[in-house]
A tleap script that builds the chain and sets N, CA, C and O, in Angstrom:
source leaprc.protein.ff14SB
mol = sequence {
  NMET ILE ASP VAL THR ILE TYR LYS ASP LYS
  SER GLY TYR ILE ARG GLY TYR ASN VAL SER
  GLY HIE ALA GLU TYR ASP VAL TYR GLY LYS
  ASP ILE VAL CYS ALA ALA VAL SER VAL LEU
  ALA GLN THR ALA LEU ILE SER LEU ILE GLU
  VAL CYS ASN VAL ASP LYS ASN ASP PHE ASP
  TYR PHE ILE ASP ASP ASP ASN GLY ILE LEU
  ASP VAL LYS ILE THR ASN ASP ILE PRO ILE
  THR VAL PHE ASP LYS VAL ASP VAL VAL PHE
  LYS THR PHE GLU LEU GLY ILE LYS SER ILE
  VAL GLU SER TYR LYS GLU TYR VAL SER LEU
  ARG TYR LYS GLU CVAL
}
set mol.1.N position { 74.307 -35.035 40.671 }
set mol.1.CA position { 73.933 -33.788 40.030 }
set mol.1.C position { 72.603 -33.316 40.599 }
set mol.1.O position { 71.721 -34.117 40.909 }
set mol.2.N position { 72.476 -32.008 40.729 }
set mol.2.CA position { 71.207 -31.409 41.131 }
set mol.2.C position { 70.439 -31.076 39.865 }
set mol.2.O position { 70.956 -30.405 38.972 }
set mol.3.N position { 69.207 -31.547 39.795 }
set mol.3.CA position { 68.320 -31.240 38.677 }
set mol.3.C position { 67.267 -30.250 39.152 }
set mol.3.O position { 66.547 -30.508 40.117 }
set mol.4.N position { 67.184 -29.117 38.468 }
set mol.4.CA position { 66.185 -28.102 38.786 }
set mol.4.C position { 65.214 -28.031 37.620 }
set mol.4.O position { 65.617 -27.882 36.467 }
set mol.5.N position { 63.930 -28.139 37.936 }
set mol.5.CA position { 62.876 -27.975 36.943 }
set mol.5.C position { 62.027 -26.789 37.359 }
set mol.5.O position { 61.568 -26.709 38.499 }
set mol.6.N position { 61.825 -25.878 36.436 }
set mol.6.CA position { 60.948 -24.738 36.682 }
set mol.6.C position { 59.673 -24.976 35.891 }
set mol.6.O position { 59.705 -25.204 34.682 }
set mol.7.N position { 58.546 -24.919 36.600 }
set mol.7.CA position { 57.243 -25.144 35.990 }
set mol.7.C position { 56.669 -23.813 35.520 }
set mol.7.O position { 56.546 -22.863 36.292 }
set mol.8.N position { 56.319 -23.766 34.229 }
set mol.8.CA position { 55.710 -22.559 33.666 }
set mol.8.C position { 54.351 -22.894 33.090 }
set mol.8.O position { 54.130 -23.997 32.589 }
set mol.9.N position { 53.434 -21.927 33.164 }
set mol.9.CA position { 52.122 -22.137 32.560 }
set mol.9.C position { 52.168 -21.730 31.087 }
set mol.9.O position { 53.211 -21.309 30.586 }
set mol.10.N position { 51.050 -21.856 30.407 }
set mol.10.CA position { 51.006 -21.573 28.967 }
set mol.10.C position { 51.324 -20.119 28.643 }
set mol.10.O position { 51.747 -19.809 27.530 }
set mol.11.N position { 51.123 -19.225 29.611 }
set mol.11.CA position { 51.433 -17.809 29.407 }
set mol.11.C position { 52.895 -17.485 29.702 }
set mol.11.O position { 53.335 -16.354 29.499 }
set mol.12.N position { 53.644 -18.475 30.179 }
set mol.12.CA position { 55.061 -18.269 30.468 }
set mol.12.C position { 55.355 -17.869 31.898 }
set mol.12.O position { 56.507 -17.602 32.242 }
set mol.13.N position { 54.330 -17.823 32.738 }
set mol.13.CA position { 54.552 -17.480 34.141 }
set mol.13.C position { 55.023 -18.701 34.916 }
set mol.13.O position { 54.554 -19.816 34.687 }
set mol.14.N position { 55.935 -18.483 35.815 }
set mol.14.CA position { 56.442 -19.570 36.650 }
set mol.14.C position { 55.376 -19.912 37.689 }
set mol.14.O position { 54.852 -19.032 38.371 }
set mol.15.N position { 55.067 -21.197 37.796 }
set mol.15.CA position { 54.060 -21.686 38.747 }
set mol.15.C position { 54.677 -22.540 39.849 }
set mol.15.O position { 53.977 -22.979 40.762 }
set mol.16.N position { 55.992 -22.778 39.766 }
set mol.16.CA position { 56.645 -23.560 40.799 }
set mol.16.C position { 57.985 -24.076 40.328 }
set mol.16.O position { 58.476 -23.704 39.262 }
set mol.17.N position { 58.574 -24.947 41.149 }
set mol.17.CA position { 59.884 -25.502 40.825 }
set mol.17.C position { 60.093 -26.802 41.579 }
set mol.17.O position { 59.433 -27.085 42.579 }
set mol.18.N position { 61.032 -27.580 41.067 }
set mol.18.CA position { 61.444 -28.814 41.712 }
set mol.18.C position { 62.963 -28.841 41.717 }
set mol.18.O position { 63.606 -28.595 40.696 }
set mol.19.N position { 63.524 -29.141 42.869 }
set mol.19.CA position { 64.962 -29.301 43.014 }
set mol.19.C position { 65.175 -30.710 43.541 }
set mol.19.O position { 64.578 -31.097 44.546 }
set mol.20.N position { 66.023 -31.478 42.866 }
set mol.20.CA position { 66.264 -32.842 43.341 }
set mol.20.C position { 67.705 -33.252 43.082 }
set mol.20.O position { 68.333 -32.829 42.111 }
set mol.21.N position { 68.206 -34.088 43.981 }
set mol.21.CA position { 69.551 -34.631 43.833 }
set mol.21.C position { 70.571 -33.919 44.693 }
set mol.21.O position { 70.256 -33.010 45.461 }
set mol.22.N position { 71.794 -34.359 44.538 }
set mol.22.CA position { 72.925 -33.803 45.274 }
set mol.22.C position { 74.020 -33.440 44.277 }
set mol.22.O position { 74.260 -34.177 43.321 }
set mol.23.N position { 74.676 -32.321 44.493 }
set mol.23.CA position { 75.690 -31.841 43.550 }
set mol.23.C position { 76.930 -32.733 43.543 }
set mol.23.O position { 77.518 -32.976 42.489 }
set mol.24.N position { 77.320 -33.213 44.703 }
set mol.24.CA position { 78.541 -34.002 44.848 }
set mol.24.C position { 79.772 -33.226 44.387 }
set mol.24.O position { 80.730 -33.800 43.869 }
set mol.25.N position { 79.723 -31.919 44.587 }
set mol.25.CA position { 80.872 -31.055 44.312 }
set mol.25.C position { 81.963 -31.280 45.357 }
set mol.25.O position { 83.156 -31.217 45.059 }
set mol.26.N position { 81.521 -31.545 46.594 }
set mol.26.CA position { 82.445 -31.788 47.694 }
set mol.26.C position { 81.729 -32.688 48.707 }
set mol.26.O position { 80.580 -33.075 48.495 }
set mol.27.N position { 82.399 -33.011 49.785 }
set mol.27.CA position { 81.811 -33.887 50.805 }
set mol.27.C position { 80.660 -33.173 51.510 }
set mol.27.O position { 80.584 -31.945 51.535 }
set mol.28.N position { 79.768 -33.984 52.083 }
set mol.28.CA position { 78.631 -33.454 52.820 }
set mol.28.C position { 79.112 -32.452 53.874 }
set mol.28.O position { 80.056 -32.717 54.618 }
set mol.29.N position { 78.452 -31.313 53.920 }
set mol.29.CA position { 78.824 -30.273 54.868 }
set mol.29.C position { 79.792 -29.251 54.307 }
set mol.29.O position { 79.976 -28.182 54.890 }
set mol.30.N position { 80.422 -29.572 53.164 }
set mol.30.CA position { 81.361 -28.650 52.537 }
set mol.30.C position { 81.014 -28.384 51.070 }
set mol.30.O position { 81.791 -27.771 50.339 }
set mol.31.N position { 79.846 -28.850 50.655 }
set mol.31.CA position { 79.437 -28.742 49.252 }
set mol.31.C position { 78.792 -27.377 49.006 }
set mol.31.O position { 77.606 -27.186 49.275 }
set mol.32.N position { 79.583 -26.431 48.494 }
set mol.32.CA position { 79.087 -25.070 48.291 }
set mol.32.C position { 78.019 -24.988 47.206 }
set mol.32.O position { 77.152 -24.116 47.262 }
set mol.33.N position { 78.068 -25.877 46.226 }
set mol.33.CA position { 77.071 -25.858 45.152 }
set mol.33.C position { 75.720 -26.294 45.711 }
set mol.33.O position { 74.699 -25.655 45.459 }
set mol.34.N position { 75.726 -27.377 46.465 }
set mol.34.CA position { 74.494 -27.858 47.082 }
set mol.34.C position { 73.928 -26.803 48.040 }
set mol.34.O position { 72.720 -26.571 48.076 }
set mol.35.N position { 74.796 -26.183 48.795 }
set mol.35.CA position { 74.365 -25.162 49.738 }
set mol.35.C position { 73.726 -23.973 49.021 }
set mol.35.O position { 72.697 -23.460 49.461 }
set mol.36.N position { 74.327 -23.543 47.933 }
set mol.36.CA position { 73.805 -22.396 47.185 }
set mol.36.C position { 72.411 -22.686 46.630 }
set mol.36.O position { 71.499 -21.869 46.760 }
set mol.37.N position { 72.258 -23.847 46.015 }
set mol.37.CA position { 70.949 -24.213 45.451 }
set mol.37.C position { 69.914 -24.368 46.566 }
set mol.37.O position { 68.775 -23.922 46.428 }
set mol.38.N position { 70.309 -24.991 47.654 }
set mol.38.CA position { 69.395 -25.192 48.783 }
set mol.38.C position { 68.918 -23.867 49.363 }
set mol.38.O position { 67.735 -23.705 49.663 }
set mol.39.N position { 69.833 -22.927 49.518 }
set mol.39.CA position { 69.456 -21.622 50.057 }
set mol.39.C position { 68.467 -20.923 49.138 }
set mol.39.O position { 67.478 -20.360 49.609 }
set mol.40.N position { 68.717 -20.952 47.841 }
set mol.40.CA position { 67.787 -20.328 46.904 }
set mol.40.C position { 66.397 -20.973 46.972 }
set mol.40.O position { 65.385 -20.276 47.047 }
set mol.41.N position { 66.360 -22.293 46.944 }
set mol.41.CA position { 65.086 -23.007 46.924 }
set mol.41.C position { 64.307 -22.812 48.216 }
set mol.41.O position { 63.096 -22.592 48.187 }
set mol.42.N position { 64.989 -22.890 49.338 }
set mol.42.CA position { 64.312 -22.736 50.622 }
set mol.42.C position { 63.885 -21.294 50.871 }
set mol.42.O position { 62.816 -21.051 51.430 }
set mol.43.N position { 64.701 -20.354 50.468 }
set mol.43.CA position { 64.342 -18.942 50.625 }
set mol.43.C position { 63.124 -18.600 49.775 }
set mol.43.O position { 62.252 -17.849 50.214 }
set mol.44.N position { 63.058 -19.142 48.572 }
set mol.44.CA position { 61.884 -18.898 47.720 }
set mol.44.C position { 60.620 -19.434 48.391 }
set mol.44.O position { 59.592 -18.757 48.404 }
set mol.45.N position { 60.690 -20.638 48.945 }
set mol.45.CA position { 59.530 -21.215 49.618 }
set mol.45.C position { 59.113 -20.369 50.823 }
set mol.45.O position { 57.934 -20.056 50.986 }
set mol.46.N position { 60.072 -20.002 51.656 }
set mol.46.CA position { 59.758 -19.183 52.834 }
set mol.46.C position { 59.181 -17.830 52.415 }
set mol.46.O position { 58.277 -17.306 53.067 }
set mol.47.N position { 59.705 -17.271 51.334 }
set mol.47.CA position { 59.212 -15.979 50.842 }
set mol.47.C position { 57.761 -16.053 50.378 }
set mol.47.O position { 57.002 -15.101 50.562 }
set mol.48.N position { 57.374 -17.170 49.779 }
set mol.48.CA position { 55.977 -17.316 49.371 }
set mol.48.C position { 55.044 -17.172 50.567 }
set mol.48.O position { 53.973 -16.574 50.466 }
set mol.49.N position { 55.461 -17.721 51.690 }
set mol.49.CA position { 54.631 -17.706 52.893 }
set mol.49.C position { 54.749 -16.369 53.633 }
set mol.49.O position { 53.739 -15.739 53.946 }
set mol.50.N position { 55.972 -15.945 53.907 }
set mol.50.CA position { 56.177 -14.811 54.798 }
set mol.50.C position { 56.202 -13.446 54.123 }
set mol.50.O position { 55.858 -12.446 54.753 }
set mol.51.N position { 56.598 -13.384 52.869 }
set mol.51.CA position { 56.667 -12.099 52.169 }
set mol.51.C position { 55.453 -11.904 51.267 }
set mol.51.O position { 54.836 -10.839 51.258 }
set mol.52.N position { 55.119 -12.946 50.513 }
set mol.52.CA position { 54.016 -12.846 49.555 }
set mol.52.C position { 52.654 -13.127 50.185 }
set mol.52.O position { 51.620 -12.783 49.612 }
set mol.53.N position { 52.652 -13.745 51.349 }
set mol.53.CA position { 51.402 -14.106 52.028 }
set mol.53.C position { 50.498 -14.993 51.194 }
set mol.53.O position { 49.280 -14.817 51.183 }
set mol.54.N position { 51.099 -15.951 50.493 }
set mol.54.CA position { 50.307 -16.911 49.724 }
set mol.54.C position { 49.564 -17.795 50.720 }
set mol.54.O position { 50.162 -18.335 51.651 }
set mol.55.N position { 48.276 -17.935 50.520 }
set mol.55.CA position { 47.458 -18.789 51.379 }
set mol.55.C position { 47.931 -20.231 51.236 }
set mol.55.O position { 48.174 -20.699 50.123 }
set mol.56.N position { 48.059 -20.926 52.344 }
set mol.56.CA position { 48.567 -22.302 52.312 }
set mol.56.C position { 47.682 -23.241 51.497 }
set mol.56.O position { 48.127 -24.325 51.119 }
set mol.57.N position { 46.443 -22.851 51.222 }
set mol.57.CA position { 45.562 -23.655 50.374 }
set mol.57.C position { 45.825 -23.444 48.890 }
set mol.57.O position { 45.289 -24.171 48.054 }
set mol.58.N position { 46.651 -22.448 48.557 }
set mol.58.CA position { 46.901 -22.102 47.162 }
set mol.58.C position { 48.210 -22.659 46.609 }
set mol.58.O position { 48.543 -22.426 45.447 }
set mol.59.N position { 48.951 -23.391 47.435 }
set mol.59.CA position { 50.165 -24.009 46.927 }
set mol.59.C position { 50.458 -25.291 47.700 }
set mol.59.O position { 50.010 -25.481 48.830 }
set mol.60.N position { 51.225 -26.159 47.049 }
set mol.60.CA position { 51.664 -27.407 47.658 }
set mol.60.C position { 53.186 -27.414 47.665 }
set mol.60.O position { 53.829 -26.873 46.765 }
set mol.61.N position { 53.742 -28.029 48.683 }
set mol.61.CA position { 55.178 -28.245 48.671 }
set mol.61.C position { 55.496 -29.572 49.343 }
set mol.61.O position { 54.753 -30.066 50.191 }
set mol.62.N position { 56.614 -30.123 48.937 }
set mol.62.CA position { 57.076 -31.412 49.443 }
set mol.62.C position { 58.575 -31.301 49.677 }
set mol.62.O position { 59.309 -30.819 48.814 }
set mol.63.N position { 59.029 -31.745 50.844 }
set mol.63.CA position { 60.453 -31.714 51.182 }
set mol.63.C position { 60.889 -33.110 51.603 }
set mol.63.O position { 60.247 -33.751 52.434 }
set mol.64.N position { 61.989 -33.571 51.019 }
set mol.64.CA position { 62.622 -34.830 51.421 }
set mol.64.C position { 64.117 -34.543 51.549 }
set mol.64.O position { 64.859 -34.596 50.568 }
set mol.65.N position { 64.542 -34.241 52.766 }
set mol.65.CA position { 65.944 -33.872 52.994 }
set mol.65.C position { 66.913 -34.997 52.645 }
set mol.65.O position { 67.989 -34.743 52.105 }
set mol.66.N position { 66.540 -36.231 52.950 }
set mol.66.CA position { 67.444 -37.356 52.704 }
set mol.66.C position { 67.781 -37.526 51.227 }
set mol.66.O position { 68.919 -37.832 50.870 }
set mol.67.N position { 66.784 -37.325 50.381 }
set mol.67.CA position { 66.995 -37.489 48.933 }
set mol.67.C position { 67.219 -36.163 48.214 }
set mol.67.O position { 67.361 -36.135 46.991 }
set mol.68.N position { 67.250 -35.074 48.962 }
set mol.68.CA position { 67.520 -33.773 48.356 }
set mol.68.C position { 66.422 -33.311 47.427 }
set mol.68.O position { 66.699 -32.906 46.298 }
set mol.69.N position { 65.173 -33.364 47.880 }
set mol.69.CA position { 64.043 -32.972 47.033 }
set mol.69.C position { 63.268 -31.840 47.684 }
set mol.69.O position { 62.941 -31.896 48.870 }
set mol.70.N position { 62.981 -30.822 46.903 }
set mol.70.CA position { 62.063 -29.759 47.292 }
set mol.70.C position { 61.206 -29.465 46.072 }
set mol.70.O position { 61.718 -29.081 45.020 }
set mol.71.N position { 59.907 -29.645 46.219 }
set mol.71.CA position { 58.966 -29.422 45.121 }
set mol.71.C position { 57.932 -28.407 45.590 }
set mol.71.O position { 57.311 -28.593 46.637 }
set mol.72.N position { 57.743 -27.338 44.825 }
set mol.72.CA position { 56.819 -26.261 45.178 }
set mol.72.C position { 55.965 -25.944 43.952 }
set mol.72.O position { 56.485 -25.758 42.852 }
set mol.73.N position { 54.633 -25.884 44.156 }
set mol.73.CA position { 53.735 -25.558 43.046 }
set mol.73.C position { 52.587 -24.685 43.534 }
set mol.73.O position { 51.947 -24.990 44.540 }
set mol.74.N position { 52.334 -23.607 42.818 }
set mol.74.CA position { 51.127 -22.819 43.044 }
set mol.74.C position { 49.999 -23.616 42.394 }
set mol.74.O position { 50.062 -23.922 41.203 }
set mol.75.N position { 48.973 -23.950 43.164 }
set mol.75.CA position { 47.931 -24.852 42.674 }
set mol.75.C position { 46.635 -24.156 42.297 }
set mol.75.O position { 45.827 -24.715 41.554 }
set mol.76.N position { 46.425 -22.952 42.795 }
set mol.76.CA position { 45.170 -22.236 42.532 }
set mol.76.C position { 45.463 -20.864 41.960 }
set mol.76.O position { 46.596 -20.384 42.011 }
set mol.77.N position { 44.432 -20.239 41.416 }
set mol.77.CA position { 44.560 -18.845 41.023 }
set mol.77.C position { 44.677 -18.017 42.298 }
set mol.77.O position { 43.978 -18.267 43.280 }
set mol.78.N position { 45.552 -17.045 42.270 }
set mol.78.CA position { 45.758 -16.205 43.440 }
set mol.78.C position { 45.492 -14.753 43.057 }
set mol.78.O position { 45.599 -14.398 41.883 }
set mol.79.N position { 45.144 -13.905 44.032 }
set mol.79.CA position { 44.874 -12.497 43.723 }
set mol.79.C position { 46.066 -11.848 43.025 }
set mol.79.O position { 47.217 -12.179 43.311 }
set mol.80.N position { 45.788 -10.931 42.116 }
set mol.80.CA position { 46.829 -10.300 41.306 }
set mol.80.C position { 47.876 -9.600 42.179 }
set mol.80.O position { 49.058 -9.593 41.836 }
set mol.81.N position { 47.457 -9.020 43.292 }
set mol.81.CA position { 48.422 -8.341 44.172 }
set mol.81.C position { 49.406 -9.345 44.770 }
set mol.81.O position { 50.581 -9.027 44.955 }
set mol.82.N position { 48.939 -10.534 45.068 }
set mol.82.CA position { 49.808 -11.595 45.585 }
set mol.82.C position { 50.627 -12.176 44.439 }
set mol.82.O position { 51.816 -12.450 44.599 }
set mol.83.N position { 49.993 -12.363 43.287 }
set mol.83.CA position { 50.663 -12.935 42.124 }
set mol.83.C position { 51.872 -12.109 41.712 }
set mol.83.O position { 52.908 -12.665 41.350 }
set mol.84.N position { 51.750 -10.787 41.762 }
set mol.84.CA position { 52.872 -9.927 41.385 }
set mol.84.C position { 54.090 -10.188 42.279 }
set mol.84.O position { 55.220 -10.227 41.793 }
set mol.85.N position { 53.862 -10.365 43.572 }
set mol.85.CA position { 54.959 -10.664 44.494 }
set mol.85.C position { 55.540 -12.054 44.226 }
set mol.85.O position { 56.757 -12.234 44.216 }
set mol.86.N position { 54.663 -13.025 44.010 }
set mol.86.CA position { 55.097 -14.399 43.725 }
set mol.86.C position { 55.946 -14.428 42.466 }
set mol.86.O position { 56.964 -15.119 42.415 }
set mol.87.N position { 55.536 -13.683 41.452 }
set mol.87.CA position { 56.273 -13.638 40.195 }
set mol.87.C position { 57.700 -13.133 40.413 }
set mol.87.O position { 58.642 -13.663 39.824 }
set mol.88.N position { 57.860 -12.123 41.249 }
set mol.88.CA position { 59.199 -11.595 41.546 }
set mol.88.C position { 60.037 -12.654 42.272 }
set mol.88.O position { 61.213 -12.829 41.954 }
set mol.89.N position { 59.451 -13.353 43.230 }
set mol.89.CA position { 60.182 -14.395 43.960 }
set mol.89.C position { 60.627 -15.495 43.003 }
set mol.89.O position { 61.787 -15.908 43.023 }
set mol.90.N position { 59.710 -15.968 42.167 }
set mol.90.CA position { 60.050 -17.049 41.233 }
set mol.90.C position { 61.099 -16.613 40.209 }
set mol.90.O position { 62.010 -17.379 39.893 }
set mol.91.N position { 60.981 -15.406 39.698 }
set mol.91.CA position { 61.972 -14.922 38.729 }
set mol.91.C position { 63.351 -14.746 39.376 }
set mol.91.O position { 64.378 -14.988 38.742 }
set mol.92.N position { 63.360 -14.328 40.627 }
set mol.92.CA position { 64.621 -14.197 41.361 }
set mol.92.C position { 65.250 -15.570 41.572 }
set mol.92.O position { 66.460 -15.732 41.410 }
set mol.93.N position { 64.429 -16.563 41.933 }
set mol.93.CA position { 64.914 -17.938 42.068 }
set mol.93.C position { 65.511 -18.412 40.741 }
set mol.93.O position { 66.604 -18.978 40.715 }
set mol.94.N position { 64.792 -18.181 39.645 }
set mol.94.CA position { 65.264 -18.596 38.323 }
set mol.94.C position { 66.595 -17.931 37.987 }
set mol.94.O position { 67.507 -18.596 37.493 }
set mol.95.N position { 66.718 -16.656 38.241 }
set mol.95.CA position { 67.954 -15.921 37.966 }
set mol.95.C position { 69.119 -16.494 38.767 }
set mol.95.O position { 70.218 -16.665 38.240 }
set mol.96.N position { 68.876 -16.787 40.039 }
set mol.96.CA position { 69.921 -17.364 40.878 }
set mol.96.C position { 70.369 -18.730 40.392 }
set mol.96.O position { 71.563 -19.023 40.354 }
set mol.97.N position { 69.397 -19.572 40.016 }
set mol.97.CA position { 69.731 -20.908 39.506 }
set mol.97.C position { 70.519 -20.797 38.202 }
set mol.97.O position { 71.507 -21.506 38.017 }
set mol.98.N position { 70.094 -19.922 37.306 }
set mol.98.CA position { 70.824 -19.744 36.050 }
set mol.98.C position { 72.273 -19.339 36.304 }
set mol.98.O position { 73.182 -19.800 35.613 }
set mol.99.N position { 72.481 -18.487 37.284 }
set mol.99.CA position { 73.829 -18.047 37.625 }
set mol.99.C position { 74.680 -19.212 38.128 }
set mol.99.O position { 75.852 -19.327 37.772 }
set mol.100.N position { 74.095 -20.065 38.946 }
set mol.100.CA position { 74.819 -21.236 39.445 }
set mol.100.C position { 75.126 -22.204 38.306 }
set mol.100.O position { 76.227 -22.750 38.233 }
set mol.101.N position { 74.164 -22.416 37.424 }
set mol.101.CA position { 74.368 -23.317 36.283 }
set mol.101.C position { 75.514 -22.816 35.403 }
set mol.101.O position { 76.312 -23.614 34.912 }
set mol.102.N position { 75.599 -21.501 35.201 }
set mol.102.CA position { 76.681 -20.947 34.383 }
set mol.102.C position { 78.056 -21.316 34.939 }
set mol.102.O position { 78.979 -21.610 34.179 }
set mol.103.N position { 78.190 -21.299 36.247 }
set mol.103.CA position { 79.486 -21.569 36.880 }
set mol.103.C position { 79.728 -23.037 37.188 }
set mol.103.O position { 80.876 -23.475 37.269 }
set mol.104.N position { 78.652 -23.801 37.360 }
set mol.104.CA position { 78.787 -25.195 37.814 }
set mol.104.C position { 77.903 -26.137 37.001 }
set mol.104.O position { 77.200 -26.973 37.569 }
set mol.105.N position { 77.934 -26.005 35.679 }
set mol.105.CA position { 77.029 -26.789 34.822 }
set mol.105.C position { 77.228 -28.294 34.924 }
set mol.105.O position { 76.326 -29.054 34.574 }
set mol.106.N position { 78.371 -28.736 35.388 }
set mol.106.CA position { 78.576 -30.176 35.550 }
set mol.106.C position { 77.959 -30.698 36.843 }
set mol.106.O position { 77.943 -31.904 37.090 }
set mol.107.N position { 77.445 -29.768 37.679 }
set mol.107.CA position { 76.848 -30.161 38.957 }
set mol.107.C position { 75.369 -29.800 39.089 }
set mol.107.O position { 74.673 -30.345 39.946 }
set mol.108.N position { 74.886 -28.885 38.245 }
set mol.108.CA position { 73.490 -28.427 38.317 }
set mol.108.C position { 72.931 -28.308 36.909 }
set mol.108.O position { 73.570 -27.735 36.027 }
set mol.109.N position { 71.733 -28.852 36.698 }
set mol.109.CA position { 71.062 -28.706 35.405 }
set mol.109.C position { 69.740 -27.969 35.616 }
set mol.109.O position { 69.137 -28.040 36.687 }
set mol.110.N position { 69.308 -27.266 34.583 }
set mol.110.CA position { 68.052 -26.521 34.618 }
set mol.110.C position { 67.238 -26.879 33.392 }
set mol.110.O position { 67.738 -26.873 32.267 }
set mol.111.N position { 65.974 -27.190 33.629 }
set mol.111.CA position { 65.056 -27.417 32.519 }
set mol.111.C position { 63.721 -26.803 32.881 }
set mol.111.O position { 63.472 -26.421 34.025 }
set mol.112.N position { 62.864 -26.720 31.865 }
set mol.112.CA position { 61.534 -26.126 32.050 }
set mol.112.C position { 60.479 -27.145 31.663 }
set mol.112.O position { 60.681 -27.968 30.770 }
set mol.113.N position { 59.354 -27.074 32.348 }
set mol.113.CA position { 58.242 -27.970 32.065 }
set mol.113.C position { 56.962 -27.159 32.088 }
set mol.113.O position { 56.732 -26.377 33.011 }
set mol.114.N position { 56.124 -27.346 31.068 }
set mol.114.CA position { 54.843 -26.635 31.034 }
set mol.114.C position { 53.826 -27.365 31.885 }
set mol.114.O position { 53.696 -28.588 31.831 }
set mol.115.N position { 53.106 -26.574 32.676 }
set mol.115.CA position { 52.064 -27.148 33.535 }
set mol.115.C position { 50.716 -26.529 33.219 }
set mol.115.O position { 49.713 -26.884 33.839 }
savepdb mol mol.pdb
quit
């Protein structure tokens, strides 16, 4: 099962996410559930850098392809103009994950953690 955790601050803003595990919906290379979650998670990370222009000192990320882990966290306060873009990326990621969970709840779980 893929476990997705979305990190929210006390104000309810998303500050990052963690994706871990494998869906095991199908064999490696044909697992559409794993592929869908991976695309969402990786696109969100790339968007933080290339679309939102988040300074690399303002967030941390960790990738472990073998174990299916991607962890992304905004670690510092960022300018409001950048924050607005980041918020859209994170909310879009959340919406996509929720959609996958609705269709494949036996393969993907979603939870929230306050940071």
